[in-house]
C-alpha positions as CSV (number, residue, x, y, z in Angstrom):
1,M,-0.2,0.2,-0.2
2,F,3.0,2.3,1.1
3,S,6.2,2.5,-0.5
4,K,8.6,1.1,2.0
5,T,11.8,2.6,4.1
6,E,13.9,2.1,6.4
7,K,11.5,3.5,9.0
8,S,8.1,1.0,8.9
9,E,5.7,1.7,11.6
10,I,2.6,3.1,11.8
11,I,1.9,4.4,15.0
12,I,-1.9,5.2,15.5
13,A,-2.0,7.4,19.3
14,G,-6.0,6.8,20.5
15,C,-7.7,4.2,19.5
16,G,-11.9,5.4,19.8
17,R,-13.9,4.6,16.4
18,F,-11.6,6.6,13.9
19,G,-8.5,5.3,15.5
20,C,-10.0,2.3,15.5
21,C,-11.6,2.2,12.0
22,L,-8.2,3.4,10.5
23,A,-6.0,0.1,12.6
24,E,-8.7,-2.1,11.3
25,Q,-7.5,-1.3,8.0
26,L,-4.5,-1.2,7.9
27,N,-4.4,-3.9,9.0
28,L,-6.3,-5.6,6.1
29,T,-3.5,-4.2,3.8
30,D,-0.1,-6.2,6.2
31,E,1.0,-3.1,7.5
32,K,2.6,-2.8,10.6
33,V,0.2,-1.2,13.0
34,I,0.8,-0.5,17.1
35,A,-2.1,0.8,18.2
36,I,-1.9,2.5,21.4
37,D,-4.5,3.7,24.4
38,I,-5.3,4.5,27.8
39,N,-7.3,1.4,27.9
40,F,-6.5,-1.9,27.2
41,E,-9.7,-3.0,27.7
42,S,-11.7,-0.7,25.1
43,L,-8.2,-2.1,22.6
44,S,-9.2,-5.5,22.8
45,N,-13.6,-5.1,22.5
46,R,-12.8,-2.3,19.5
47,L,-10.4,-4.5,18.0
48,P,-10.8,-8.1,17.9
49,D,-9.2,-9.4,15.2
50,F,-6.7,-6.9,15.1
51,T,-2.6,-8.3,14.1
52,G,-0.8,-5.5,14.9
53,S,0.9,-3.9,18.3
54,T,-1.4,-2.3,21.4
55,I,-0.2,-0.5,24.1
56,E,-2.0,0.8,26.6
57,G,-0.8,3.6,28.5
58,D,-1.0,7.6,27.5
59,A,0.0,8.1,24.2
60,S,1.8,11.6,25.2
61,S,4.0,10.2,26.8
62,I,7.5,9.9,25.5
63,D,8.4,6.6,27.4
64,I,5.0,5.4,25.8
65,L,5.9,6.2,22.4
66,R,9.3,5.2,22.6
67,Q,8.3,2.0,23.6
68,A,5.9,2.1,20.3
69,G,9.0,2.2,18.6
70,I,8.3,5.9,17.1
71,N,12.3,5.9,16.1
72,R,11.6,3.4,13.8
73,A,7.7,4.6,12.6
74,R,7.1,6.2,9.0
75,V,3.5,7.2,10.3
76,V,2.3,8.4,13.7
77,V,-1.5,10.0,13.6
78,S,-2.6,11.5,17.5
79,A,-6.4,10.8,17.4
80,T,-7.3,10.9,20.9
81,D,-10.2,12.5,22.0
82,N,-7.3,15.4,22.9
83,D,-7.4,18.3,20.3
84,N,-3.6,20.1,22.4
85,I,-3.0,16.1,22.7
86,N,-3.2,15.6,19.2
87,L,-1.0,18.5,18.2
88,M,1.5,17.4,20.8
89,I,1.8,14.0,20.0
90,A,2.2,14.8,16.5
91,Q,4.9,17.8,17.1
92,I,7.0,15.3,18.9
93,A,6.4,12.5,16.2
94,R,7.6,15.4,13.8
95,D,9.9,18.3,15.7
96,I,12.4,15.3,17.8
97,Y,11.1,12.7,16.0
98,E,11.7,13.6,12.3
99,V,9.0,11.2,11.5
100,P,8.5,11.7,8.0
101,I,4.4,11.5,7.3
102,V,2.8,12.6,10.5
103,I,-1.5,13.3,10.7
104,A,-3.2,15.0,14.3
105,V,-6.9,14.5,14.0
106,V,-9.5,17.4,15.4
107,N,-12.5,17.8,16.3
108,D,-12.6,21.3,16.8
109,S,-13.0,22.4,13.2
110,N,-12.0,26.1,13.9
111,I,-7.9,24.6,15.0
112,L,-7.6,24.3,11.2
113,T,-7.7,28.4,11.1
114,A,-3.7,27.7,12.7
115,K,-2.5,24.1,10.3
116,D,-0.6,25.9,8.2
117,E,1.7,27.2,12.4
118,F,2.3,23.2,11.8
119,D,4.3,21.1,9.3
120,F,2.3,18.3,9.5
121,L,-1.0,17.6,8.5
122,I,-4.1,18.7,10.8
123,L,-7.7,16.4,9.5
124,C,-11.3,17.3,11.3
125,P,-12.6,13.9,10.2
126,A,-16.8,15.9,10.3
127,L,-15.9,18.9,8.1
128,V,-14.2,16.1,5.6
129,M,-17.2,14.3,6.2
130,A,-19.3,17.1,5.3
131,Q,-17.1,17.4,2.3
132,E,-17.7,14.1,1.0
133,V,-21.0,15.1,1.4
134,I,-21.5,18.6,-0.7
135,N,-18.6,16.7,-3.6
136,T,-22.2,13.3,-3.5
137,L,-25.0,15.8,-3.9
138,R,-23.0,18.2,-6.3
139,T,-22.3,14.7,-8.4
140,K,-26.1,13.8,-8.2
141,E,-27.4,16.8,-8.9
142,G,-25.1,18.4,-11.3
């Protein structure tokens, strides 16, 4: 799916609905995925068939990120339920560990106004879905 480099892992920090869905989809493509969540029960319940690695812990902790192998990561997706934590994890991944692809998932679309200040992608799932609905309406009605 993605070109392989010396950095091989994909770290997903936060396994709510979005993080779990992403982990499952990447898992189906035989990617090496490490899922981090503060609640192990949530991980095991939401990802029953997941064959990647899971780590129970606070993904904003440098120690947990190191345990996940952030120094080997080619992708980090921060998708916890806290926008500020997601931005912080993304900054750590990009600025300290020089992870090539970094994505912060935020719920507050107002944060997107500051996206030019960051050297990583910021996505708001609600806005992405709204844009998809609008595109579909335009296509169907066009």
